[in-house]
N, C-alpha and C positions, 0 to 999 in steps of 0.2 A: 377566593378562598377564604377570608375573612367574612362575607357577606354570608357565605354555605354556614360556618362554624356559627355565626350568631343564629341563623336560622335553627340551625341543629339544636343548639342548648335550649333556644328558646322553645322547637317543639317536643324538646324532653318533659318540659314544664306543662306544656299543654297536654302531652301523651297522660302526665299524672292527674292530672285535672279531671282528665277525660275517663280515665280509668277509675278515679274516684268518685266522679259523678255516676257513671254506669253501673260502679256496683253497689251506690246507694238506691240508684232505680230500680236494678234488680232486686233488691232487697224490698223493696217498697213492692215492686210487682209481685214477689214471691207471695208480700202478705195478700194480695189479692187470692192468690189462689189458695191460701189458706183459708181466707173466707167462703171462697168457693165452696170448699170442701166442707167447712162446719156448717155453712148454710145446707147444703145438698145432703149431707147426713143426716142432720136432725130436721129439715124441714118437706124434704123430698123435691120433687121437682115442682110441683104446683107452690110450695111455700118459695123454692128458689126465684121463681116467676114473680112471685107477687112484690119482693124484695127487689126484685131488676123494674118492677112497672113502677112501684111509688115512690124509689130511691134513685135506680140507675137513669132513668129515663127526666128525674130532676138536673142531673149534673149535663146534659147535654144540653138543656134549658139554661142551666147557671152559664155556659160559655155565649150564650147570645146576651146574659146580663154584663161580660166585663168590657164589651165594646174597645177590644183592642188594648186596652190599658197595659197591660202585663206587658205586652209587647214592647210598645214605647217605653215603658222603665226600663226594661233591661237596653234600650235603644241607647238611652240619653243618660245612663245612668254615669257616663265618666263625665257629665258636663253638666248635671243636674245633682242637687242634693237631696237624698229621701225624702226630707219633707217638703219639699213644694211639690214632688213626685207625689206624695201620700194626698194631700191636699187637693192635687190635680184628679186624681182618682175618685176623692170621696164627691169629688164635684160631677166628676161623668157618671158618678151613679146616681145622685139626684137629677141629675138632668140630661142624662142618656138611659141608664137601668131600668130605672122605675118608670120613665115612660113606655118604653119596649116588654116591660113588665105586664103594664096594662093594656098594650096593643094584640099580646098574646091570649088574653082571656077566653075567643071564642076554639083558639088553641085547646087551652087546658079543658073546656065542658065537651068539644069532641072525642078528646081523650080519654075522659072522663064516662063518656055515652061508649067506651069499647068494651071487647068483650072481657078482656082480662079485670077491668077495675068494674065491670057489672058480677062478674064471679065473685071476685073479691068483695066487696059489700062497702059500706058508709065508712068504716074505718080503712079500707084502702085507699078511699078516696080521699079521706081526710088527711092522711098523712102526707100523700102526694103535693096539695095544695099547702101543707107546712113546711115541706121540703124547698117546695115555687121561693117561699119568702123567704128561706135562709139561704137562698141560692143568692140574693141579691150582695151578700157582703162576700161574697167570693171573689170579685174584680178588684177593692180595695187591697185583701188577704193577698192576692197572687201578684199586684203591683209592688207591695212591699218586696215579696219577696225574689221575684224578678229583677228588682231593683240590685238586690244584694249579688246576681249572679252577673249582672251588669260589670261591678264595680270588682270583681273577681275575688268575694269573699265565697268560696264554693262549699266550706264548711257548716257556714250556720245555712246557708241556701238550702242545701240540702236537709238538714237536722230538719229545720221549720217546715220545709216543704212536706217531710216524710210524716211529720207529726200526727195531722190527723189521723192518715190511714194506720199507723201504728195504735195510736189510740183505739180506732173503731176496731181493729184486729183483737186487743186486749180486751174489749167489751163482748165482743163476739165468742172469745175462748173461756171465759168467766160463766157466760150464761151454759155453752156446751156444757161446760164440767159440771156445773151445777146442776144440769137437767132441765134449765129454764128456758131453752131456747123455744120460742114461739114468733110468729109473725111481726105481732105487735112489741114483745120485746126486741126484737132484733133492730128493728126499726128506730124504737126509744132509745134503745144503746148508741144508732148509728148518730142521730138527732146529737144526744148529748155528748159526744166523743169529736164530732166534726165544729160544734161549736166551740168544744173548749181548745181544742187544736188553733181555731182561727183566733180566738183572744187571746193565746198566747202567742202565737205568730205579730199580730198589730200590736201587743204590748210588748214585745222583745226589739221590733224595728221601731216603736216609738212613731207607730203608724195612724194613731187615733185623729179622728177629727179634732182640729186646734187652729194654732197660728202658722204662718207658713205659706199662705195663697198668694200666687203671683200671678196674675192675670197673662201676661208675657208668656212664664213659664203653661200656664194653662193651653194656650191658644197653641204652641209647639205642639205640645202631648195632646191636644185633642186633635188635630189638623192629620198627625201622624197616626193615633189610635184608629179613628175614622177608616184610612187608607187600608190598614192592617186589619181591621175589622170583620170588614166583608170576607178576605181569605180564609181568617181565623175561623168564621163561624161557619165559612162553607165549610172548610176541611172535617169540622169537627160534625156537621152536621151531616156529612157523606160518613164520616166514621161511625157514627151512631143513629142515625136517621134510622137504618131498620129496624132498630128495637122501639123507634117509635112508635114506628106503623106496625109494629107486629102487636102491640098493645091494641090494636083496632082489631085485627084480621083473625089471631087465634087463640086457644084457651091457655092460662095459665102455665101448663106441663108444656105445652110446646114453648113456651116463650123460655121457661127454664131451662130447657133442653140447647136451644140457640145461645141462651147469655152465656151457656159453659162454654159452648165453642167458640163464641167470640172472645171470651176472655182468655182462651187459651192462647187461640192463634196470634196475642199481644206479646208471647213470651220472651219473641227479639227485641220489642219496643224500646226496652230501656238501654239497651246500647245504643240505637240510633239517637234517642234524647239525650243520651250521654254525649255521645258527641257532638251533637247539635248545640246542647246548651255549653256546654263549654268552649266550643270554636267560638262563640259569636264576642266575647271580650277579646279574643287575642286577635280576631279579625278589626275589630273597631280599633282596636290600639295600635295595631300595626303599621308602619312607616312607609311602607311603600304598596301598591297596589299588584307587583309580583309576589310578596308574600301573602297577600290577601287570598290570592288565586290558588297560591300554592298547597296553602292551610287548607282550604274548604275540597279541594281536589283530592288532599290525600286523605281527608275525614269520609269524605265521599267513597273511595275506593274501598277503606277500610269497616266502613259499613257495608256494604254490597256482600265482602266476602263474608264476613262473621254473621250477618242477620241470613244468608243462603244456609248455611253449616248447620246453625241454630233449627233452622224452621226444617231443613231435610230430615235432621235427626228426631224431629218431632212427627214428620210424616210417616217413618219408618215406624216409631214406636207407640205411637195415638189407639193404634186398633187395641193392645194390649193394656196399657196405663189409665185410659180412662175409665174402660169397665172396672178395673181392679181395683181403682183408687174410689170414684164416686158410685158403685155399683151397675148394675145391668141397666137399670132406667136410664141411665145417660151412655148408651152404646150409642144411639143414631146421632149424638154430638161428633163422632168420629168422621162420617162421612162430611157433614157442615165443615168439619175443619179441616177436611181435606181438600177443601172448595175455597174457602177461605185464604190457605198459605200464600199461594202466589200474590192474591192482594196483601197479604202484610210486608211481604219482601218489598214490593213495589212502595208503599206508603214509609216503610222504615228510610227509602232512598230518598223520598220526598221531604222527609221532614229535615234530613241536611240540606237539601235545595231551595228550600222553604228558609231556612236561616240563613243562607247563603244571599239569596235575593234582597232578606230583609236588610240584612247587615252593609249590602252594598245601598240602601236607602231605595230599595225599589219594593215595598210593600205592594204597589199595584199589580206588577207582575205576579206576585206571589197570590195576591187574592184571584187573578184572572185564571189562575192554574186551578185552585179550588172552585173556583165558581164551576169551571168544565166539569168538575168532579164531581160536584152537587148535583149539575145539570144532569148527568150520565146517574147516576143514584135516581132521581124523579122519574127519569124516561123508563130505567129497569125495571124499577118497585112498582111503577103504575101499571107494567106490562106485564112483569113474573110474580109479582107478590098473590095476586089474588089465586090465580089457578096453582102456582104450586109452593106458597106459604113460606117457610120457613128454608127452603131448599133454593127457592125465586130470589129469598134476600141475600142467601150467600152469594148465588152468582153474580148479583147484581152487585155488591160491596168490592168483588173483586175487580169487576170491571170497572167500577167507577175509580178505583184506588190508580188501575194501570193510566187509566185516561189525565187524571191529576197528574202522574208522574211523567208521561210524553210531554204535556203543554209545559210544567214545570221546567224541564230539562230544555225545552226549545229556548224559553226564555232564558236559561240561564247561559244557555252554547252564546245567544246572541246578544247578553251581557257582556261574555268572556271578550267576544269579537271587539264590542266597543272599547272594552278598557283595553286590551292591546293595540287597539289602534289611536288611543289615546283621546279616543271620544266622549270616555266615563272616566268615573274614577270614585274609590269608596271613601274616600277621603271628606270629611265636614268640618267644617270649620266650630272650634269650641264655643258654648254662648259666655263663657264668662265674660266677656266684653257687655253685651248686652244685656246680661241680668246683675249688672254690678250694681 
């Protein structure tokens, strides 16, 4: 009875932090919808597609530059101080992200030769390369922010994580109201505001390069990061590779319509991210495996119900809301959205399952699930993209999300059985003695 009461009281705290984090993510996601409205109204489908091509694509590429360090920062936060994590993040950028960026040069050139960039001209191509260079700083920024999540400082975590998006929205709003919104001004504003947000985040967490590098910490962070990186990259590639490839196959107008549908389909995502981000520190600090399993199972159940309710409401109202808010040019987005929604539910659940596996020090299993999703995405796009365009991309995305969910659930069920039989545990020894 005492144990149960302890769990309930702790769960109340977890629920509070989940509500707080989910609300922050919802607000941030709401800003994305405001951005979508401002860009669509001011620039039309062509201009919206141009911004998605030059900036949106580099966000996906930036995930490759993270080398999994933000995940490691959240995992090791309770054992390693931020200064040592920060220096490991910068070292991973130097020895990991920059080489990856150089290896991807043939991919950049292939994208720049695609239909969207040819239509957009040299200015759009130049902005694409500028944002790729900027994304190299994404890993150290997110590592500093996710360390805050790991130690339970969710207020500062949410504020700093949301800051770049808040600034970007503010910049768009000023341009829209003043009548100065163009593709070039929107991309210029995005660059400035994103840079300012990252600078503030690194400064507030004291995460700039300097003293504090530890070889033993770097080895621990590197080992975990590389195991998590494959899965993180596979997940984000499956999440956005459709838009990466559409740049080469469809004109800017179609890319803009698809970008709208893809953005709206993520409306329930902040709920899942809020649960996933909040449950990690509680699972890592739990004293028993029973409590760890209970927390994750509760989060998974609640995400499933809330996500289903939100996505069902979207499906019922999208046919009216999208044309009304964005204009008739974006009416084709409704059909694409309805195809994407089942996949959105699957990826919401998968976010919690991925956190569950990584919190039990099973980043490899999480990676395998996301690799399966990425493979399904690649096969689907090769088969459906050329003959069916954006419709084929939407079908592929939903299928790949379900593949990732099924594989993640398989590994989670297997891990749960091992834990209950005493063959595995989520407990890890602290690094305090080894780092002293």
